[in-house]
C-alpha positions as CSV (number, residue, x, y, z in Angstrom):
1,M,-29.6,-100.2,-10.8
2,R,-28.8,-96.9,-9.1
3,L,-25.3,-97.4,-7.7
4,V,-23.8,-95.3,-5.0
5,W,-20.4,-95.2,-6.6
6,A,-21.9,-93.2,-9.5
7,L,-22.9,-90.7,-6.9
8,V,-19.4,-90.5,-5.5
9,L,-18.1,-89.8,-8.9
10,S,-20.8,-87.3,-9.9
11,S,-20.5,-83.6,-9.3
12,V,-22.0,-82.4,-6.1
13,I,-25.5,-81.0,-6.9
14,L,-28.7,-80.4,-5.0
15,A,-29.9,-83.6,-3.4
16,T,-33.4,-82.5,-2.5
17,T,-34.5,-82.0,-6.1
18,G,-34.8,-85.8,-5.9
19,T,-32.1,-86.7,-8.5
20,S,-28.9,-86.6,-6.5
21,R,-27.2,-87.5,-3.3
22,V,-25.6,-84.4,-1.7
23,V,-26.3,-80.7,-1.6
24,A,-24.5,-78.3,-3.8
25,Q,-21.7,-76.1,-2.4
26,S,-22.8,-73.2,-4.6
27,S,-25.6,-70.8,-3.4
28,P,-28.9,-70.8,-5.1
29,V,-30.3,-67.9,-7.0
30,A,-31.7,-65.3,-4.5
31,P,-34.1,-62.4,-5.0
32,P,-32.2,-59.2,-5.5
33,V,-31.5,-56.9,-2.6
34,A,-34.2,-54.2,-2.5
35,E,-33.9,-50.6,-1.5
36,G,-34.9,-50.2,2.2
37,M,-34.1,-53.8,3.2
38,S,-31.3,-52.9,5.6
39,K,-33.4,-50.2,7.2
40,N,-36.7,-52.0,7.6
41,L,-35.9,-55.7,7.7
42,P,-34.5,-55.9,11.3
43,G,-37.9,-54.9,12.7
44,R,-39.7,-57.5,10.6
45,L,-37.1,-60.2,11.7
46,A,-37.8,-59.4,15.3
47,G,-41.5,-59.6,14.6
48,I,-41.2,-63.0,13.1
49,A,-39.0,-64.1,16.0
50,G,-41.8,-62.9,18.4
51,H,-44.2,-65.6,17.2
52,V,-42.8,-68.8,18.7
53,T,-44.8,-71.9,19.2
54,P,-42.6,-74.9,20.2
55,S,-43.5,-78.3,18.8
56,P,-45.0,-80.9,21.1
57,A,-42.9,-84.0,21.6
58,V,-43.8,-87.5,20.6
59,T,-42.5,-90.4,22.6
60,I,-41.2,-93.3,20.5
61,A,-41.2,-96.5,22.6
62,A,-38.2,-98.7,23.0
63,G,-38.0,-101.7,20.6
64,R,-36.9,-103.0,17.3
65,F,-37.8,-101.7,13.8
66,L,-37.0,-102.4,10.2
67,M,-34.3,-100.1,8.9
68,G,-33.2,-99.9,5.3
69,S,-34.6,-101.7,2.3
70,I,-34.7,-105.2,0.7
71,R,-32.9,-105.3,-2.6
72,V,-35.2,-105.2,-5.6
73,D,-33.6,-105.8,-9.1
74,D,-36.5,-106.4,-11.4
75,D,-38.4,-103.1,-11.2
76,P,-35.8,-100.3,-11.7
77,Y,-38.2,-97.4,-11.7
78,G,-40.6,-98.7,-9.0
79,L,-40.9,-97.0,-5.6
80,Q,-40.2,-100.3,-3.8
81,T,-36.7,-100.4,-5.5
82,Q,-33.8,-99.0,-3.5
83,Y,-32.7,-95.5,-4.5
84,D,-29.2,-96.8,-4.3
85,D,-27.0,-99.2,-2.3
86,T,-26.7,-96.9,0.7
87,E,-30.0,-98.1,2.1
88,L,-29.1,-101.8,1.8
89,P,-29.5,-104.2,3.4
90,Q,-32.7,-104.1,5.4
91,H,-32.0,-105.0,9.0
92,K,-33.6,-104.9,12.5
93,V,-32.3,-102.3,14.9
94,W,-33.2,-101.8,18.6
95,L,-33.6,-98.3,19.8
96,D,-34.1,-97.2,23.4
97,A,-37.1,-94.9,24.0
98,Y,-36.7,-91.3,22.9
99,D,-38.8,-88.2,22.2
100,I,-38.9,-86.5,18.9
101,D,-40.5,-83.2,17.9
102,R,-43.9,-83.7,16.2
103,D,-43.1,-80.7,13.9
104,E,-40.1,-79.3,12.2
105,V,-38.5,-76.4,13.9
106,S,-40.2,-73.2,12.7
107,L,-38.7,-70.1,11.2
108,G,-39.9,-68.1,14.2
109,E,-38.1,-70.4,16.6
110,Y,-34.9,-70.3,14.5
111,L,-34.9,-66.5,14.3
112,A,-35.6,-66.2,18.0
113,F,-32.6,-68.5,18.7
114,L,-30.3,-66.4,16.5
115,R,-31.4,-63.3,18.4
116,R,-30.8,-64.9,21.8
117,D,-27.4,-66.2,20.7
118,Q,-26.5,-62.9,19.0
119,R,-25.9,-64.6,15.7
120,S,-26.4,-63.0,12.4
121,V,-29.2,-64.0,10.0
122,S,-27.7,-65.3,6.7
123,E,-27.9,-63.1,3.6
124,E,-29.8,-65.8,1.8
125,L,-32.5,-65.9,4.5
126,Q,-32.7,-62.1,4.8
127,R,-33.2,-61.8,1.0
128,L,-35.9,-64.5,1.0
129,I,-37.8,-62.9,3.9
130,W,-37.6,-59.4,2.4
131,H,-38.9,-60.8,-0.9
132,M,-41.8,-62.6,0.8
133,I,-42.7,-59.4,2.7
134,T,-42.5,-56.9,-0.1
135,V,-43.6,-59.0,-3.1
136,H,-46.0,-61.5,-1.5
137,A,-47.2,-59.4,1.4
138,A,-46.3,-62.2,3.9
139,T,-47.1,-61.5,7.5
140,D,-44.8,-62.0,10.5
141,E,-47.1,-64.6,11.9
142,G,-47.4,-66.5,8.7
143,L,-43.6,-66.6,8.1
144,A,-43.0,-67.6,11.7
145,R,-44.9,-70.8,11.0
146,W,-42.8,-71.8,8.1
147,P,-40.1,-74.5,8.7
148,A,-36.7,-73.1,9.4
149,L,-34.5,-73.1,6.3
150,Y,-31.1,-71.9,5.2
151,V,-29.9,-73.5,8.4
152,T,-26.4,-75.1,8.7
153,W,-26.0,-78.4,10.5
154,I,-24.0,-76.6,13.2
155,E,-26.8,-74.1,13.8
156,A,-29.4,-76.9,13.9
157,A,-27.3,-78.8,16.5
158,D,-26.7,-75.7,18.6
159,F,-30.4,-74.9,18.5
160,C,-31.4,-78.3,19.8
161,H,-28.7,-78.2,22.5
162,S,-29.9,-74.7,23.6
163,I,-33.3,-76.2,24.5
164,G,-31.9,-79.3,26.2
165,K,-32.4,-81.6,23.2
166,R,-30.3,-82.8,20.2
167,L,-30.7,-83.7,16.6
168,P,-32.1,-87.2,16.1
169,T,-29.8,-90.0,15.0
170,E,-30.4,-91.3,11.6
171,A,-31.9,-94.5,13.1
172,E,-34.2,-92.5,15.4
173,W,-35.3,-90.4,12.4
174,E,-36.1,-93.4,10.3
175,K,-38.0,-95.2,13.0
176,A,-40.1,-92.1,13.7
177,A,-40.8,-91.8,10.0
178,R,-41.8,-95.4,9.2
179,G,-42.8,-97.1,12.4
180,T,-41.8,-100.7,13.3
181,A,-43.1,-102.4,10.2
182,G,-40.9,-100.6,7.6
183,N,-43.4,-98.3,6.0
184,L,-42.4,-97.3,2.5
185,F,-43.6,-93.7,3.2
186,P,-44.6,-92.3,6.6
187,W,-48.3,-92.8,5.8
188,G,-47.9,-96.3,4.3
189,A,-47.3,-97.8,0.8
190,Q,-49.4,-95.3,-1.2
191,A,-47.5,-93.1,-3.7
192,P,-47.2,-89.5,-2.6
193,T,-49.9,-87.1,-3.5
194,T,-50.4,-83.4,-2.8
195,G,-52.7,-84.2,0.1
196,L,-50.0,-86.3,1.8
197,A,-46.9,-84.3,1.3
198,M,-45.5,-81.0,-0.1
199,F,-43.1,-82.2,-2.9
200,D,-42.2,-81.9,-6.6
201,Q,-42.5,-78.1,-6.6
202,Y,-40.3,-75.5,-8.5
203,H,-39.6,-71.8,-8.3
204,V,-36.9,-70.1,-10.3
205,H,-35.7,-67.9,-7.4
206,E,-35.8,-70.8,-4.9
207,I,-38.8,-69.3,-3.1
208,P,-39.8,-72.3,-0.9
209,L,-43.3,-73.7,-1.5
210,V,-43.8,-75.0,2.0
211,Q,-46.5,-75.8,4.4
212,V,-46.7,-74.6,8.0
213,V,-44.9,-76.9,10.4
214,S,-48.0,-77.9,12.4
215,S,-49.9,-79.1,9.3
216,G,-49.6,-82.5,7.6
217,D,-52.0,-84.7,9.5
218,K,-52.9,-86.7,6.4
219,G,-49.3,-87.6,5.7
220,R,-48.2,-88.1,9.3
221,S,-46.1,-91.1,10.3
222,P,-47.4,-94.1,12.4
223,Y,-46.3,-92.1,15.5
224,G,-48.2,-89.0,14.4
225,V,-45.0,-87.1,13.4
226,H,-45.6,-84.5,10.7
227,H,-43.7,-83.8,7.4
228,M,-41.3,-86.7,7.6
229,A,-41.6,-86.7,3.8
230,G,-41.4,-83.4,1.9
231,N,-41.7,-79.8,3.0
232,V,-38.1,-79.5,4.1
233,A,-35.5,-82.2,4.3
234,E,-34.0,-82.6,7.7
235,W,-30.5,-82.7,9.2
236,V,-29.8,-85.7,11.5
237,Q,-27.0,-86.1,14.0
238,D,-25.0,-88.7,12.1
239,W,-22.2,-88.3,9.6
240,F,-23.3,-89.8,6.3
241,G,-21.7,-93.2,5.7
242,F,-22.2,-94.6,2.2
243,D,-21.8,-98.2,3.5
244,Y,-23.1,-97.7,7.0
245,Y,-26.3,-99.8,6.7
246,A,-24.1,-102.8,5.9
247,I,-22.2,-102.5,9.2
248,T,-24.8,-100.9,11.5
249,P,-24.8,-102.1,15.1
250,D,-28.1,-103.7,16.1
251,R,-28.6,-101.5,19.1
252,N,-28.7,-97.7,19.2
253,P,-26.5,-97.1,16.1
254,P,-24.6,-93.8,16.6
255,G,-23.6,-93.3,13.0
256,P,-20.2,-93.7,11.4
257,G,-17.0,-91.8,12.2
258,V,-16.3,-88.4,10.8
259,S,-16.8,-88.1,7.1
260,R,-17.4,-85.2,4.7
261,Y,-21.2,-85.0,4.9
262,K,-23.9,-84.9,7.5
263,G,-27.0,-87.0,7.0
264,V,-30.1,-85.4,5.5
265,R,-33.4,-87.2,5.4
266,G,-37.0,-87.0,4.2
267,G,-36.9,-85.1,0.9
268,S,-38.2,-81.5,0.5
269,W,-40.7,-79.4,-1.4
270,K,-38.5,-79.8,-4.5
271,S,-38.1,-83.6,-4.3
272,K,-39.3,-86.3,-6.6
273,P,-41.3,-89.1,-4.9
274,M,-38.3,-91.4,-4.7
275,M,-36.6,-89.0,-2.3
276,L,-39.7,-89.1,0.0
277,R,-39.3,-92.8,0.8
278,T,-38.5,-93.4,4.5
279,A,-35.4,-95.4,3.6
280,T,-33.9,-93.0,1.0
281,R,-30.7,-91.4,2.4
282,S,-28.7,-88.3,1.4
283,G,-26.2,-85.9,2.9
284,A,-24.8,-82.4,2.8
285,L,-21.8,-80.4,3.9
286,P,-22.3,-79.3,7.5
287,D,-21.9,-75.7,6.7
288,Q,-24.2,-75.8,3.7
289,R,-27.3,-73.5,3.6
290,S,-30.2,-74.6,1.5
291,P,-33.8,-73.5,1.0
292,T,-34.7,-77.2,1.1
293,I,-33.1,-78.3,4.4
294,G,-34.4,-77.7,7.9
295,F,-34.5,-79.9,11.1
296,R,-36.3,-81.1,14.1
297,C,-35.0,-82.1,17.6
298,A,-35.0,-85.2,19.7
299,K,-34.2,-86.2,23.3
300,S,-33.2,-89.4,25.0
301,M,-35.5,-90.8,27.7
302,P,-34.1,-91.4,31.2
303,K,-33.2,-95.0,31.7
């Protein structure tokens, strides 16, 4: 069985490849800096930031749902088998009503936020965008519809607060992904396919093979939320607690106290199918930037 303690002892490597728990502290390989980037890129970044289409919100009604997984010991490689002990046991949790974005926050929205807040664009993201423009002839409008990536947890939380929202709690994320009946994947029990999610991709320079944030109707969750499996993995509000599902409060769980990692859910364009399961959990350092992690926002409903 895949034990969580092996993950604690293992070296910290990229979680969203589907084979590990937390995201690497080292930066991925980036395309080389090209001549003319510093001169011409700022205008293109502004152009991408000019194409902003906020996601519609989806209301998740108050009520209970099945969180976590039932232990399976007789099928070690089956998708029904827990990825590790962090998603055990399965338990019922009550959540008050809340809104969650139907789509992941887009690259256009993220760059517009950085400009409004007078924050710099990370070197990793600058190099990626320049590579996409010069090598792949990507348009501003096309890039603006990508999911935001190379985003730290702090930036994601600040973005959501800037528009009167917040990151979803881990419980809110899981309910929005699987519904009340404990779906194995957002769309049900069927194993992932290319028509349902963007996953199991590879590129030597970490060029993300992603879909636009407003796509994903075939793989949507029971609430109609897009890309809760694959595309980019997503930051959640909670700190990552290895044993938290064993001690989760049964009403509106806020996550554990401060730990080393923040929760990351959903798997990414690089993930293997196991990481796309709605109960599979992972985490990353809050200041980590990765081409596989983005986010979406949520909002509590008035009581």
